[in-house]
N, C-alpha and C positions, 0 to 999 in steps of 0.2 A: 804500083804497077805497073811493068810497061809488055809491050805486045808478047815480048819472048819468054815471062813467067810466067805467061797465061795458062798456060798447058800443063807446065810442072806444080801450075797451084792448085786444076784440072786430077791432078791423078792423083796429089794428094790428099783433096779433100776424097776424093772415090775409095781411097785405100782408108780411109777411116772411117766412111759410113764403113766398107766389108768386110772390117775389123769386129765393127764394135754392133753389126749385125750379124753375126755369125759366134761372137762372144753370147746374145741375144738367143741366137737359134740351140746353143749348144747347150745354154741353160734352160731351153722351154720341154726341150729333151733329153736331157739331165744327163748328159753324153760331154765330154772334155770339150775344151778350146780347138784341140786340136784336129780335135776328131769334124766342130763344128768347121769348122775351115777347113779340112777338105773337102763336105759332103756341099759345103755352098758352093764352092767354089767349080763344083760339076753341074751346074744348074746357069739357063739362061739366062735367071735373073744376074745373078756373077754379072755374066758376059755383058750385055746391056748394063748394068753400072758401068764397068769398064771399060766400053764402048766412047770415048767422053762427045760421041755426036748424036746418044739419046736422053745428053744431059740428065742423067735421077740422078748422079750424083747432086746434083741440086733437089733434092730431094730429102726431106727427111729418112735417117732409121726408121722411125717409125713406120712412115710408106715401103722401102721397102722390106724392110720382114715384112707386111700385109702381102705385096708383090712377091714374095721368095712363101710363105704359106698359103698363097692362091697353088702355085705353081705345084705345089708338095703335095698338094689335095689332087692335081690332074682340072681344077677350075680354069681353064684356056682360056675358058671366055671373059671371066670376068678377071684376068689375071691380063690380059688385053686392053680392057678395059681399064683398068689401073695407068 
C-alpha cells in the first residue's frame, strides 16, 4: 500500500466499523438497522470514528460500541476516558 492509498483504506475501515457498530446497536435496542444507523450517525462517537485524526477506526467494534453506550447513557466522564 502506498501513501496515497492510506486515507482511502482508513476511511474504508471506519465505514466497516460504523456499519457493524450500528448493526449491533440496533440489535441491542430492538430497532431496525436503518434506525440504528440514523441514531449512531447523530452521535459524537460517530463523528470521532469518522475523523481520521482520532484513529478510533483502529479500535475494535466492541470498543467503539462501548464508547457509544457510555455517550448515550450520559456518562461523559467515562466516554472521555475510553
